[in-house]
C-alpha positions in Angstrom: -20.7 -103.1 21.9 -23.0 -104.1 19.2 -25.0 -107.4 19.8 -24.1 -110.2 17.5 -26.2 -110.4 14.3 -27.5 -106.8 14.6 -26.8 -104.3 11.9 -26.0 -100.9 13.5 -27.3 -99.2 10.4 -30.8 -100.7 10.7 -33.5 -98.8 12.5 -36.4 -100.5 14.3 -39.7 -99.9 12.6 -42.2 -97.7 14.4 -45.7 -99.3 14.3 -47.1 -95.9 13.5 -45.2 -95.9 10.2 -47.5 -98.6 8.7 -50.6 -96.4 8.7 -50.7 -93.7 6.0 -50.3 -90.3 7.3 -53.1 -87.9 6.7 -52.3 -84.4 5.6 -53.1 -81.7 8.1 -56.6 -80.2 7.5 -57.8 -83.0 5.2 -61.3 -84.4 5.7 -61.2 -87.8 7.4 -62.1 -90.7 5.0 -64.4 -93.3 6.5 -63.7 -96.9 6.0 -66.0 -98.5 3.3 -68.9 -100.2 5.0 -69.8 -103.8 4.4 -71.8 -104.6 1.2 -75.2 -103.2 2.0 -78.0 -102.5 -0.7 -78.7 -98.9 -1.1 -81.9 -97.8 0.7 -83.7 -97.2 -2.7 -83.0 -100.7 -3.9 -83.9 -102.3 -0.6 -87.2 -100.4 -0.6 -88.0 -101.5 -4.2 -87.4 -105.1 -3.3 -89.7 -104.9 -0.3 -92.4 -103.3 -2.5 -92.1 -106.1 -5.2 -91.9 -109.0 -2.7 -95.7 -109.6 -2.5 -95.9 -109.5 -6.3 -93.1 -112.0 -6.7 -94.8 -114.3 -4.1 -98.1 -114.0 -6.0 -96.3 -114.7 -9.3 -94.6 -117.8 -7.9 -97.9 -119.1 -6.5 -99.6 -118.5 -9.9 -96.8 -120.4 -11.7 -97.2 -123.3 -9.2 -100.9 -123.4 -9.7 -100.4 -123.4 -13.5 -98.0 -126.3 -13.1 -100.5 -128.3 -11.0 -103.2 -127.7 -13.5 -100.9 -128.8 -16.3 -100.0 -132.0 -14.5 -103.7 -132.6 -13.8 -104.6 -132.1 -17.5 -101.9 -134.5 -18.6 -102.5 -137.3 -16.0 -105.8 -137.0 -14.1 -108.1 -135.4 -16.7 -107.8 -138.2 -19.3 -108.4 -140.8 -16.7 -111.5 -139.1 -15.4 -112.8 -138.6 -18.9 -112.2 -142.3 -19.7 -114.0 -143.3 -16.5 -116.9 -141.0 -17.3 -117.1 -142.4 -20.8 -117.2 -146.0 -19.5 -119.9 -145.1 -17.0 -122.0 -143.6 -19.7 -121.5 -146.6 -22.0 -122.3 -149.1 -19.2 -125.6 -147.4 -18.8 -126.4 -147.5 -22.5 -129.0 -150.0 -23.8 -130.5 -151.0 -27.1 -134.1 -152.1 -27.5 -135.6 -154.7 -29.7 -138.5 -153.2 -31.5 -141.4 -154.7 -33.3 -141.4 -158.0 -35.1 -141.7 -157.6 -38.9 -141.9 -161.0 -40.6 -140.7 -164.5 -40.6 -140.9 -167.9 -42.2 -143.9 -170.2 -41.6 -145.0 -169.8 -38.0 -147.9 -169.4 -35.7 -148.6 -166.5 -33.4 -149.9 -167.1 -29.9 -151.0 -164.4 -27.5 -151.4 -164.8 -23.7 -151.3 -162.3 -21.0 -150.3 -159.5 -23.3 -147.3 -161.5 -24.6 -147.0 -162.5 -28.2 -145.1 -165.7 -29.1 -143.9 -166.3 -32.7 -143.8 -170.1 -32.7 -141.9 -172.1 -35.3 -141.8 -175.8 -36.0 -139.2 -177.5 -34.0 -137.4 -179.4 -36.7 -133.6 -179.4 -37.1 -134.0 -180.0 -40.8 -135.8 -176.7 -41.4 -134.4 -173.1 -41.5 -136.5 -170.3 -40.1 -136.3 -166.6 -40.5 -137.1 -164.0 -37.9 -137.0 -160.2 -38.7 -137.1 -157.6 -36.0 -136.0 -154.0 -35.4 -133.1 -153.0 -33.2 -133.7 -149.5 -31.8 -131.2 -147.0 -30.5 -133.1 -144.8 -28.0 -130.1 -143.1 -26.6 -128.3 -139.9 -27.6 -125.2 -141.4 -29.1 -124.6 -143.4 -32.3 -123.8 -147.1 -31.9 -122.1 -149.5 -34.2 -123.7 -153.0 -34.1 -121.0 -155.6 -34.6 -122.7 -159.0 -33.9 -126.0 -160.6 -33.1 -125.6 -164.1 -31.5 -127.3 -166.6 -29.3 -126.1 -168.7 -26.4 -125.7 -172.3 -27.5 -128.8 -174.4 -27.1 -132.3 -174.7 -28.7 -131.3 -172.9 -31.9 -128.4 -171.3 -33.7 -128.2 -168.1 -35.7 -126.7 -169.3 -39.0 -127.0 -166.0 -40.9 -127.8 -162.3 -40.3 -128.9 -159.8 -42.9 -129.8 -156.2 -42.8 -133.2 -155.3 -44.4 -133.2 -152.0 -46.3 -135.7 -150.3 -48.7 -133.7 -151.7 -51.5 -133.7 -155.3 -50.2 -131.6 -157.4 -47.9 -127.8 -157.2 -47.7 -125.3 -159.3 -45.8 -124.7 -158.1 -42.3 -121.5 -156.2 -41.5 -120.8 -153.7 -38.7 -123.4 -151.0 -39.1 -124.2 -147.7 -37.3 -127.5 -146.8 -35.8 -128.0 -143.1 -35.3 -129.6 -141.8 -32.1 -133.3 -142.3 -32.2 -133.1 -144.6 -35.3 -133.5 -148.3 -35.7 -132.2 -151.1 -37.8 -134.1 -154.1 -39.2 -132.3 -157.4 -38.9 -133.3 -160.7 -40.5 -132.0 -163.8 -38.6 -131.8 -167.2 -40.1 -132.3 -169.8 -37.4 -131.7 -173.5 -37.2 -132.9 -175.5 -34.3 -131.1 -178.3 -32.5 -132.6 -181.7 -32.3 -135.8 -181.7 -30.1 -135.2 -182.6 -26.5 -138.7 -183.9 -26.0 -141.5 -185.8 -27.6 -144.5 -184.5 -29.6 -145.7 -181.1 -28.6 -142.6 -180.3 -26.6 -141.9 -176.6 -26.5 -139.0 -174.3 -25.9 -138.6 -170.5 -26.2 -136.5 -167.5 -25.6 -136.9 -163.7 -25.5 -133.3 -162.5 -25.6 -130.6 -162.1 -28.2 -127.0 -161.2 -27.5 -126.0 -158.0 -29.3 -122.4 -156.8 -29.3 -121.9 -153.2 -30.2 -119.7 -150.1 -29.7 -120.8 -146.9 -28.2 -118.5 -143.9 -27.3 -115.6 -146.1 -28.3 -116.5 -148.7 -25.6 -117.3 -152.3 -26.7 -120.4 -153.8 -25.0 -122.2 -157.1 -25.1 -125.8 -157.0 -24.0 -128.7 -159.4 -23.9 -131.5 -157.5 -25.7 -135.0 -158.6 -24.9 -137.2 -159.1 -28.0 -140.8 -157.9 -27.8 -142.1 -161.2 -29.1 -141.1 -164.5 -27.6 -139.3 -166.7 -30.1 -140.7 -170.2 -29.6 -140.4 -173.7 -31.1 -142.7 -176.7 -30.8 -142.3 -180.3 -31.8 -145.2 -181.2 -34.1 -147.9 -183.5 -32.5 -151.6 -184.4 -33.0 -152.6 -183.1 -29.6 -150.7 -179.7 -29.7 
């Protein structure tokens, strides 16, 4: 008796039927191994590995240098430029001429003494020297308020005077400036004196603007007239 649901014409599959049969006498075929690089390729990769590492390190170093050149180098150059400019100084040279005045010498110091009278204009000409190794552009000569004011500045040249405007002084050269001064009202009685030996000079060197008190070689003095002076 045939079990219910079973076809008598069907044959149960033999598990051995699923594998392909190999012909008698044929060479056995090995199963393909997992993906493995051929020995020649693997050897070449090992040989080139140090070179690749060195190349990667070199590229990294080039990238670091590039970043430094873009970011750090300009900042360092700017800082160095400012340090050099901060150490730069101009020097007031010799006195050349001036309006009516007296010269007084004491202790190796010469004073160019003018009449202290607010109604009178005085002129004082002196040289401004650039002893450093870089050109400078003089932009302004001024004076702190008090005692006198600089009302005009001219540049003296072999061809005569010309109005002051920003002017360059080459390294090792000088510039002759003519100042027109007006004093304030005297702060004392007859024979009262006041003096100064510095002028404020604003200039540019190495692209950095500086303002520096420059000491004159001669003292600029003023005295109120009096019989006992």
